[in-house]
C-alpha positions in Angstrom: 0.0 0.0 0.1 1.3 3.3 -1.1 2.2 6.0 1.6 -0.2 9.0 1.2 1.6 12.3 0.1 0.4 15.5 0.7 1.7 18.9 -0.9 0.9 22.0 1.2 1.7 25.8 0.5 2.8 28.6 3.1 4.1 32.1 2.9 7.5 32.2 4.1 6.4 35.1 6.3 4.2 32.8 8.3 5.3 30.6 11.4 6.8 27.3 10.3 5.3 24.6 12.2 6.2 20.7 12.9 3.7 19.4 10.5 5.1 21.4 7.4 7.2 18.2 6.7 9.9 19.2 4.1 9.9 22.8 3.2 10.7 23.9 -0.4 11.1 27.4 -1.0 10.0 28.0 -4.8 10.8 31.4 -5.6 13.5 32.8 -7.9 14.4 35.4 -5.9 15.1 35.1 -1.7 12.1 36.9 0.1 12.7 40.5 1.2 13.2 40.8 5.1 13.6 37.1 5.7 17.0 35.6 7.1 17.8 32.2 5.7 18.1 30.8 9.1 14.6 32.0 10.1 12.8 31.0 6.7 13.2 27.0 7.9 13.5 26.0 4.8 15.0 22.6 4.0 15.8 23.4 0.2 15.7 26.4 -2.2 14.8 25.6 -5.6 15.0 28.7 -7.1 15.1 27.5 -10.9 11.6 26.1 -10.4 10.1 29.4 -9.8 8.9 31.5 -12.9 11.2 33.1 -15.2 12.0 36.9 -14.5 10.3 37.5 -17.7 6.9 35.9 -16.8 7.3 37.3 -13.2 7.7 40.6 -14.6 4.8 40.2 -17.0 2.3 38.8 -14.5 3.1 41.5 -11.6 1.0 39.7 -9.2 -2.1 40.9 -11.2 -5.2 38.3 -10.3 -6.9 39.4 -13.7 -3.7 37.8 -15.4 -3.4 34.5 -13.4 -5.0 32.0 -15.5 -2.6 33.0 -18.1 0.2 33.1 -16.0 -0.7 29.5 -14.8 -0.6 28.2 -18.4 2.5 30.0 -19.4 4.1 28.9 -16.2 3.0 25.1 -16.7 4.6 25.6 -20.1 8.0 26.6 -18.8 7.9 23.6 -16.4 7.7 21.1 -19.1 10.9 19.1 -19.5 12.2 21.3 -16.5 15.3 19.9 -14.4 14.0 21.8 -11.4 10.5 20.7 -11.7 11.8 17.1 -11.9 13.8 17.6 -8.9 10.7 18.8 -7.1 8.7 16.1 -8.0 11.1 13.5 -6.8 10.9 15.7 -3.6 7.4 15.3 -3.3 7.6 11.7 -3.7 10.2 11.4 -1.1 8.5 13.0 1.6 5.2 12.3 2.9 4.2 16.0 3.5 6.0 18.7 1.4 5.3 22.5 2.0 6.0 24.6 -0.7 7.2 28.2 0.5 6.3 31.1 -1.3 7.0 35.1 -0.5 4.1 36.7 -2.6 1.5 38.5 -0.7 -1.5 37.0 -2.4 -2.2 33.5 -1.2 -4.3 32.3 -4.4 -2.3 34.0 -7.1 0.9 33.0 -7.2 3.8 30.1 -8.3 3.2 27.8 -5.4 -0.7 27.5 -6.0 0.5 26.3 -9.7 3.1 23.6 -8.6 0.7 22.5 -5.6 -2.0 21.9 -8.6 0.3 20.1 -10.7 2.1 17.8 -7.9 -1.3 17.0 -6.3 -2.6 15.8 -9.6 
């Protein structure tokens, strides 16, 4: 019987908890104002984050999110970083994708969680 796996998302500014499991930062840039030791991140996969061009185009505008998500999924096809993230999700019963965006519904972690949870 397979072990159930769960992929969660959480802002890096939220207090880490024991039930976060393995924490992976999925931002291309390190979040402002957070010391690396305070982030409690097990791994930083900056290359799994959206390209700089896509990030700048999106600008965290909710109206652009559907198009952003589609373009971001296209970027992830064949990505070594996404393959690494998928392996981490398979290796850990709980994987928490950590991100810095203020908007909890319109960001790359939401897209990644959807892809990993299938």
